[in-house]
N, C-alpha and C positions, 0 to 999 in steps of 0.2 A: 149558364156557366161559361167560363173562358177556357177553351180546350186547345191543347197543343198536340198536333199530330206529327210524329217523327218518322220519317221514311227515307230510305236511300234512293228510292226511285219515284219520280213524279214527272208529269208532262214538262217538256216535250218528249221525254222517254215514253214509249208506248208499251204497256203491259197490263195484264189483268189487275195487278196490284194497284197501279196508278189509277186505273179506271174506278176501282172500288173505293179508293181514297177520295177521289173527286166526288163520287156519289155520296159518300158519307159526309163530306164537308157541306155539300149543297143541302142535304136533308137536315143536318144539324142546324144550319143557318136558318132554314125555313121555320124551325122550332124556336128561334130566338137566341140561339147560342152564338158566341163569338168563337171562330175557329181560326187557328194559326198553324200553317204548315211549315215545319222545319225540314229542309231537304238539302240535297247536294247541289252544287253549282253545275251548270250545263252550258256549253258554248252556243247552243241553239236556242237558248231561252229568249223570250221577248223582254227587252229591257224595261218595258212599261207594264210588266205583268202585275197581278194583284199584289198590293203592298203587304197583305197578310201572309205572303209566302216568303219565308226567310231562307236564303241560300247560304249554306256553310261551305267554305273552301274545300275542294275535293279533287281527287285524281282518279283516273280509270282503275277499277279493281284489277289486280294483276292477272287473275285467272278468268276474268269475265269482262272483257274490254268495253262492252256497251253498258256496263253498270259502273257506278262510281262509289268512292270510299272517302269520307271526310277525314281530313288529317290535321286540321288546325281550326282555330276560331271557336273553341269550346267555351272559353271564359266569356267571350262576346255573346255566344248563344245563351249562356246563363243570365247575363245582364239583360238581354232582350226578354227572356222568359220572366224575369222579375218585373221588368217595365210593363209587360202586358198582363201581369198579375194572374198568371195561369192558376186555375183551380184543379186541373187534372191533366195528366199526360197520357197519351194513347200512342204507344209505339207500334210500328208496322214492319219492322225489320229486326233481325237478330245481329246485324252488323253495326257499322259505325254510328248511325243515327239512333239505332235502338239502344246501344250502350250509352250514348250521350243523353238520351231521354231518361233512362233509369237514373243516371248520375244527377241530372238536373232535378228530377222529382225528389230524390233523397235530400239534395241541398235545400230545396224549397219546402221540404216536409209536406208534400202533396201526394195523392195516390197516383199510381201508374198502372195502366192495364195494357194488354198486348193482344194483337190479332196475329195468329199463326197462319201464314199463307202457304208455305212451301214444304213439299216432301223432299227433303234435301238428299235422300238416298239416290235420287235421280239426277243430282247435280254435282256430286263430289268429283266426277270425272274431269270437271273443269279445273280442279286444283291439283296441279302437278300430275295430271293424268290419273288421278285417283290414288297416287302413291303416298300423298301426305295425309289425307283424311279418307278413311275407308267408311263404307256405309254403316258398318257395325259401330263406328264411333259417334255417329250422329246423335243417338239418343242421349249420350252422356253430355254432349255439348249443349243440346237443346234444354235438357233438364237443368243444367247449370245456369243457363240464361234465365229461364222462367222461374227459377228459385227466387229471383229478386223482384218479381212483379206481384201485384195484388190480385190479379185475375186474368184469365185468358179467354178471349173470344175465338170460337172455332167456327169458320164459315160453313162447316157441314159436319155430319156425324162421322164422316171419314176422318176428319182432323181430330175430333174428340176421341175417337177410338185409338187413333195413332198415338196421341199424347198419353192416353191411359196405358198403352203398351209400353211407352217410354217411362212409365211410373212417375209422371208429373203430378205432384200432389196439390198444386194450387188450384183454386176453384176454376172450373171450365164451364162455359155456357155456349150452346150452339145458337149463333145468330147469323143466318145466311145473308150474303150481300145481295141487295136488290139491283135492278137495272131500271133506267128511266124508259118506261114503255113508249112514251111519245117519240123517242129517238128512233124507234124501230117500227112502230105502227105506220107512221108516215103516209097518211091517206093521199097526200099530194103527189106521191109517186104513182104514175099511171103506167098502163101496159106499154105505151109507146116508149117510155123511158127505159123499161126493161128490155124491150126489143132493140133499142138503140145501143145499150150496153153490150148485149149479147152479140150484136153485129160487129161492134168495135173489137170484141174479143175473138171474133172469128168462129162463132158458134152458130150453126145452121138451125133453122126452125124445127127440123126433125131430130135434132140431137139433144140429149140430156146434158145438163150442166151440173157437175159435182164441184162443190166449193170447199176448199181448205183455207181457213183464215186464222192466222196466228202469227206470233213471233216465230221466225224460221230458225229453230234450234234442234239439236239432236234429240232432246228429251220429249219434244212434241211428236216424235215418231212418224213424221211425214214420210220417211223412207219406207215404212210398212204400207202406207197408202199407195205409194208408187208401185211397190212390188205386187200388191193385190190388184191394182189397176191394170197392170200388164196382163194378169190372168183374165181379168174381165174382158179385155179387148180381144182375146182369143174367141170369145163367144158373142160379144156385142160390140160393134165398132161405132155405133151411133151415140157416142158419148165423149165428152171432153172434161178434163179435170183442170180447174182453175186454182192455182196456188197463190194466194194473196198474202203479202207480208214481206218482211225483210229480216235478216238476221245472219248470224255467223255460219249457218249450215246451208245457205242458199246455193253456193257454188257446188257443194257436194250433191245436192238434190238434182241440179241441172245435169251434172255428170252421170248420176244414176239413171236419169231419164234417157240419156243418150245410149248408155250401155244396155238398157232394156229395150231400146229402139221404139220408144213411145213418145219421143220428143214432139212429134207432130200432133199429139193428142193432149199434151200438157202445156198449159199457159201459165207462165210465171209473170205476175203483174208488178212485183215489187211492192213497196209500201203504198197503201191507198189512204186517201184523206178520211179522217173520221166521219166527215159529212157524207161520204159515199158508202159507208159500211152497210147501211140498211139497203141501199140500192143493190149491192152485190148479193146480200142475203136473199132479197126478193127475186132477183134474176135467176138464182140457182134453183134447181129441182130438189137438191139435197145438200145439206151441210155435212161434211165428213171429217171425222177425227179419230185417230188411232192412239191418241195420247193416254197414258196410264198414270201421268204425274199430276193430274188436276186435283186440287183440293175441293174445288166446287165446279169450275168450268163455266164462266160467264158467257162464253161464246155459244154454249148450248141454249141458254136462256135467250140470248140475243136472236139466234136463229128462229127459235120457236115464236118469239114475239114478233118477228118479221113474217111469220106464216110459212116458214120453210122447215120441213121435217129433217130429222137428224139421223145420221148413221154413225154409231160410236161404239167404243169398247165399253161393255157393261160394267157397272160397279153398283154397290148398294144405293148410292145417291141417284144414279141414272135409272136404276131399276124402278124407283118411285116416280121419277120425273117423266120418263118415257114408258108409261104403263099401257099405252094403247098404240096400235099400229099407225094411227093417223099422226102420231107425234114422231114416229121414226122407227128405226130398226137397230137393235143391239146385237153385238156378237161377243163371244167370250174367249176365243182363241185366235191368235194371229192368222192362222191358216183358214179361219172362217170368214175373214173380212171380204174376200172376193165374192163368196156366196151371199153375204149380207147385201153387198152392192147389187148383185143380180136379182136378189129377192125383193129389194126395196121398191 
């Protein structure tokens, strides 16, 4: 088949959605399909990137500056889709490229399916500080968008149940997003490589390393990790927290660490190269996340594939994934996080 993937976010923008789309493209191509990605322009893009990536003129989204919104070039995109003789369109966003994908599918009279990635109740605060769109409105907006697609892929049972609660009638199938195990198993990474990284980060041999690795945004709830970490340090000070990543909430977290007087125990690395991700996972004693907004949480899979156990907020998906102590420790209330860290 000739497949068009429509997304508002793709590399060089870093996100779980971008990662899942790249994995999907790679695996579909291995099966002999031709895959074309329609996405937004980006000033950091490599001018010599894959010719099967079609960039649509875009501007930063007004409420979410590190994401972009296509505003023109729609007729050109339709002509390209005709030229490539697409058999099916697979949308990955409910915004500009998602709407464009649905329109093109109807114009070409081909099927359109959609993957629902995001629990938007956790993100509406970005839009006019939550005054324009309230969490209670999300289900109506999502239901309206999905009314025009032929089927929905849910990355987890969490998403399927959420869409059922929204009373979405279109057919839904749970198809988890996989990860490329080879990128995280990495047998060429030796103990000396891990020691070198820990030394560079300022972590002593007798100290534990906790790793938070994600986009640095409010909904990732890293602020809860810092608050719990401050409590942990009252009982155990042979531990460091590494916060890897970049995003709009980074300065707030640095300020919080200072207010909690734990800045000497928290290491903010900024963005790390994708090629170093497995190295960080393997160097850590535990991967930690307090996010409750994940629809699947690829970072949990990446950590486990790297051989590092997880400390995370439990949910039905993680309850099945981390069913044994060797895989990690789950907690269920924010005030239980410090205890989970000490117990792990």
